C-alpha positions in Angstrom: 0.1 0.4 -0.1 1.2 3.2 -1.1 2.1 6.0 1.5 -0.8 8.4 -0.3 -3.5 5.5 0.2 -2.8 5.5 4.6 -2.5 9.7 5.1 -7.0 9.3 4.3 -7.5 7.3 7.0 -4.4 9.3 9.6 -6.2 11.8 9.1 -9.8 10.8 9.6 -8.4 9.4 13.2 -7.0 13.1 13.7 -8.2 15.3 10.9 -5.5 18.0 10.3 -7.9 20.8 10.7 -8.3 20.3 14.8 -4.8 21.1 15.2 -3.9 24.3 16.4 -2.3 27.0 14.4 1.3 27.0 16.6 1.1 23.1 16.0 2.9 21.0 12.9 1.1 17.9 12.0 0.7 15.4 9.1 3.2 13.5 7.1 6.7 16.4 8.2 9.5 13.6 6.2 8.5 10.8 3.4 7.1 10.2 -0.2 3.6 10.1 -0.8 4.3 7.6 -3.5 6.6 4.8 -1.0 5.5 1.4 -0.5 4.6 0.9 3.1 5.7 -2.2 4.7 5.0 -1.8 8.3 3.8 1.6 10.8 5.6 2.0 14.1 3.5 3.7 17.0 5.5 5.7 19.0 5.1 8.6 21.3 8.0 10.8 20.5 10.5 9.9 16.7 13.6 9.6 18.1 16.6 8.4 16.8 16.6 5.4 18.8 12.7 5.1 17.1 14.3 5.1 14.0 16.5 2.8 14.8 13.8 0.1 16.0 11.6 0.6 12.7 14.4 -0.2 11.2 14.9 -3.2 12.7 11.2 -4.0 12.5 11.5 -3.6 9.2 8.4 -0.2 9.0 9.1 2.3 7.4 6.4 4.4 8.6 6.7 5.8 11.7 3.4 7.5 13.4 4.7 9.7 16.3 2.3 12.1 18.9 4.4 14.1 19.0 6.3 16.0 16.0 9.5 15.2 16.2 9.7 18.7 13.6 8.4 21.6 15.5 10.4 25.0 14.2 11.9 25.7 11.4 15.5 24.2 10.5 18.0 25.4 8.4 20.5 23.2 8.6 20.7 19.4 9.3 24.0 18.1 10.2 23.4 15.9 13.0 24.1 18.8 16.0 21.0 17.9 18.3 18.2 15.0 19.0 15.9 16.4 16.3 18.3 16.6 13.4 20.1 13.0 14.0 16.7 11.6 13.9 15.4 13.4 10.6 18.4 12.4 8.8 18.6 8.8 9.9 15.1 8.6 8.5 15.6 10.7 5.6 18.7 7.8 5.0 16.4 4.8 6.0 13.6 6.2 3.5 11.6 5.6 6.5 8.5 8.2 6.4 6.8 10.2 9.6 3.7 11.6 10.4 2.5 13.8 14.1 -1.0 13.5 14.9 -0.3 15.6 18.1 -2.8 18.7 18.9 -5.2 17.4 16.0 -5.7 14.6 18.2 -5.8 16.4 21.4 -8.7 17.9 19.8 -10.2 15.0 19.1 -13.5 13.9 21.0 -11.8 10.5 21.4 -8.5 12.0 21.6 -6.2 12.2 24.0 -8.0 13.9 26.9 -10.6 11.3 26.0 -7.8 8.6 26.3 -7.3 10.2 29.8 -10.6 10.3 30.9 -11.0 7.0 30.2 -8.0 5.4 32.0 -9.7 7.1 35.1 -13.1 5.6 34.9 -14.5 9.4 34.3 -18.1 9.5 33.2 -20.2 12.0 31.6 -17.1 14.0 29.9 -17.3 16.6 27.5 -15.3 19.2 26.1 -13.5 21.4 28.7 -12.3 24.0 25.9 -14.4 24.0 23.0 -12.5 25.2 19.5 -13.8 28.9 18.2 -14.0 30.3 14.7 -14.8 26.5 13.5 -18.3 26.5 12.6 -19.6 28.5 9.0 -23.1 28.4 7.7 -24.7 28.0 4.3 -27.5 29.3 2.4 -28.8 28.6 -0.6 -32.3 28.8 -2.7 -33.9 26.5 -4.9 -36.6 25.5 -6.7 -39.3 22.6 -4.0 -38.3 19.7 -6.8 -34.6 20.3 -6.0 -34.9 20.7 -2.0 -34.4 17.0 -1.0 -31.5 16.0 -3.2 -29.6 19.0 -2.7 -30.0 18.7 1.0 -28.9 14.7 0.6 -25.7 16.5 -1.3 -24.7 19.0 1.3 -25.5 16.3 4.1 -23.1 13.6 2.4 -20.6 16.0 1.7 -20.3 16.6 5.8 -22.9 19.6 6.5 -25.9 19.6 9.3 -24.0 17.7 11.6 -24.4 19.2 15.2 -23.6 17.7 18.4 -25.4 13.8 18.4 -27.4 14.8 15.7 -27.1 14.6 12.1 -29.0 16.0 8.9 -29.6 19.0 10.3 -31.0 21.9 8.2 -33.8 24.8 8.4 -36.2 25.8 5.5 -38.4 28.1 4.8 -40.6 29.3 1.4 -40.7 32.3 -0.2 -40.7 33.9 -3.7 -37.3 34.6 -5.5 -37.2 36.5 -8.7 -34.7 36.9 -11.9 -35.0 37.9 -15.4 -31.7 36.0 -17.5 -29.9 38.0 -20.3 -28.7 36.6 -24.1 -26.4 34.4 -22.1 -28.8 32.8 -19.9 -30.0 29.3 -19.5 -32.9 29.4 -16.9 -35.0 26.4 -15.6 -37.8 28.1 -15.0 -38.6 30.6 -17.4 -37.4 32.3 -20.9 -34.7 35.3 -21.9 -35.7 38.4 -20.6 -38.2 37.1 -18.5 -39.3 38.4 -15.6 -40.0 35.4 -13.3 -41.3 35.2 -9.6 -41.3 31.6 -8.7 -41.6 29.5 -5.2 -37.7 29.0 -3.4 -36.8 26.9 -0.5 -34.4 28.8 1.9 -32.1 25.7 2.8 -29.4 27.0 6.0 -26.7 24.2 7.0 -23.4 24.8 9.2 -21.0 22.8 8.1 -16.8 22.5 10.0 -14.6 25.1 8.1 -12.5 22.6 6.4 -14.8 21.1 4.5 -15.9 24.3 2.6 -14.2 22.9 -0.7 -16.0 20.1 -0.5 -19.2 21.5 0.6 -20.0 24.2 -2.5 -18.8 21.3 -4.6 -21.7 19.1 -3.3 -23.7 22.4 -3.6 -23.1 22.9 -7.5 -22.8 19.5 -8.1 -26.4 18.7 -6.9 -28.2 22.4 -7.7 -30.5 22.5 -11.0 -29.7 26.5 -11.8 -27.7 27.7 -13.7 -26.1 30.4 -11.6 -26.5 29.5 -7.7 -27.4 32.0 -5.8 -25.9 31.3 -1.9 -23.8 32.8 0.6 -21.0 31.5 3.4 -21.2 33.0 7.1 -18.5 32.9 9.8 -20.6 31.9 13.1 -19.2 32.9 16.4 -20.8 29.4 18.4 -18.5 27.2 20.0 -18.2 23.5 18.6 -18.8 21.0 21.5 -17.3 18.5 19.7 -13.7 19.8 19.3 -11.5 21.4 21.4 -9.3 20.9 24.6 -9.1 19.1 27.7 -12.2 17.5 29.2 -14.1 17.4 32.2 -15.6 14.5 33.8 -17.3 12.9 36.7 -15.9 9.9 38.7 -18.8 7.1 39.7 -18.1 8.3 43.3 -16.8 11.0 45.3 -13.4 10.5 46.9 -10.8 12.0 49.4 -8.0 14.1 48.2 -5.6 11.6 48.7 -7.9 8.6 47.7 -8.0 10.4 44.5 -4.1 11.1 44.0 -3.6 7.4 44.5 -5.5 6.2 42.3 -4.0 8.6 39.3 -1.1 7.5 40.5 -1.9 4.4 40.2 -3.8 4.3 36.9 -1.4 6.8 34.9 2.2 5.0 35.9 3.4 8.6 36.8 6.8 8.9 39.4 5.0 11.9 41.6 2.6 14.1 41.5 3.0 17.6 42.4 -0.1 19.4 43.7 -1.4 22.7 44.9 -3.1 22.8 49.0 -5.3 20.4 50.0 -8.6 21.7 50.3 -10.4 18.8 52.6 -12.9 19.1 50.1 -14.4 15.7 48.4 -13.2 15.0 44.6 -15.6 13.8 42.0 -15.7 16.4 39.1 -12.3 16.4 37.8 -10.6 18.4 34.5 -7.9 17.1 32.8 -5.8 18.1 29.8 -2.6 16.3 28.9 0.3 17.6 28.0 1.2 21.7 28.4 -2.5 22.9 29.8 -1.3 25.5 32.7 -3.5 28.0 30.2 -7.0 25.8 30.9 -6.1 26.4 34.8 -9.6 29.5 35.0 -11.4 27.3 32.8 -11.3 23.9 34.8 -12.0 26.4 37.9 -14.8 28.1 35.1 -16.2 24.8 34.7 -16.8 23.3 38.7 -13.9 20.9 38.8 -13.1 19.2 41.7 -9.6 18.8 40.6 -7.3 19.5 37.7 -4.8 17.0 36.2 -2.7 18.4 33.4 1.1 18.7 33.0 4.2 21.3 32.8 3.3 23.5 35.6 5.4 26.1 37.0 6.1 27.3 40.4 3.7 30.8 40.1 1.1 28.7 38.4 -0.4 26.4 41.4 -1.6 30.0 43.5 -3.9 30.0 40.6 -6.2 26.9 41.7 -7.1 29.8 44.0 -8.2 27.2 46.8 -10.9 26.5 44.7 -9.8 23.0 43.4 -6.8 21.1 43.7 -4.6 21.3 40.6 -2.1 18.9 40.1 0.8 18.3 37.6 0.9 14.8 36.5 3.6 14.5 34.3 3.7 15.4 30.4 4.2 11.8 29.3 2.5 10.9 31.2 -0.6 12.1 31.2 -0.4 11.3 27.1 1.1 7.5 28.0 -2.0 5.8 26.5 -2.3 8.1 23.3 0.2 5.5 21.4 -2.0 2.1 22.5 -4.8 4.2 21.4 -3.3 4.8 17.6 -2.6 1.2 17.3 -5.6 0.0 17.5 -7.6 2.7 15.7 -5.5 1.4 12.3 -5.0 -2.4 13.7 -8.9 -1.9 13.1 -8.5 0.1 9.7 -5.5 -1.6 8.1 -5.1 -5.5 8.2 -2.8 -6.0 5.5 0.8 -5.4 7.2 2.2 -4.9 10.7 1.4 -2.4 13.5 3.5 -2.3 15.6 3.0 -0.5 18.9 6.7 0.9 19.9 8.8 -0.9 22.7 11.4 2.7 23.0 10.5 4.2 25.9 11.3 8.5 25.0 9.8 9.7 28.1 12.7 12.2 29.0 11.4 12.7 32.7 13.1 10.6 35.5 11.8 9.9 39.1 14.4 9.6 41.8 
C-alpha cells in the first residue's frame, strides 16, 4: 500500500484541521508514493525509535509529538532532532505526527485520559471557536431534497449528537436572464417570480471546498445563489481538555492515589489540599496551565495536567485541587489508541507499538 492511500486513514483518526495553529502535524518526512511495509507507532520519533523501525522493517513511523516542530535551517546532526531526521531520510522512513489534531478530537488524548481514570459523563473543557460556518442557498422545491442530501453527504448539518440538520423556509425568488442565460424556469428576458426553498446548514470550516462542490453538483440552477457566514458558536465536540465525573467521590489522598496508579506516574506535584471530596475532574494532557481558569469555571473539584510552573499553582485560588502528573504520563496511552485504531482500519501489514520509552523525565 502506498503512503498516499494511508494518509486519509490517519487524517480520519486525527483531522489536520483540528490542530492548533502553532502545531506541525501531518506528514513530516517521506514520499507519498513510497510503498509502506509496516507502521511503528510511538510517542516521540527519536533516533532510537527510527532504529527500532529499521530493525522491525517498518518504513512509516506514526508519532504523537512532532519531531519537527519549528523550522530547520541546517541539518548537520548536531542535535537529537537533526539526527533523527537524517536517519529517517537515509533509511527511507516516513514520519507522520498527530499531536494537537488528536488533542482536539472528542475521542482523542483527553478522552483516553478520562477513560484511564474511569471518568464518566465527559465533555470538552475548552470548545474550539471560529470553526463553524453556515451555508445559505435557494432552490426550487423539486430540487430541495436532492440538494440537502448532497450537502449532508459532504459533511454539512452535523450538530452535536445529531446529523442531517437543516432549516428550510419557503419564499418567492425573482430573476430575469440576459441573452447569455439558460434559466431552469422561464425564458430569457422574462421576469420570473417563483416559489423557492431557502436551505440553511452549518459545517466545519475545513469542509468548505467539499460543501461547495456538493452545492454546485446537486443544484439545478445555472447560477447558484448562496451565502457563507462565519459563526461564533463554539464547537461542542472539538476542543482541548475534557471534564468528567468519578462514579463515586473520593478524598483528595484517595484521588491522587488513584491517579498515580492509573497513569503510572513517578510523582504528582499538587496545590494545597482543601479537605473537600473530589468527584468532578478536569483533565488536559500535556502542557495545560492555560486551562486552569477554564477548569475552575467548569466547577471541577480537581484539574490534572502537566508542566506547571511554581507560580501557576497559586492560580488554583483554593477553588480546586491542581495537580501536575507529568507530561508523558498524561498522554502515555495515546499511542495504544493509535495502534488499535490503525489495526482496525488496516489489515494487510504489521502495525507495531514501539517498545522505546521516550519519556525524558526520570524520577529519583
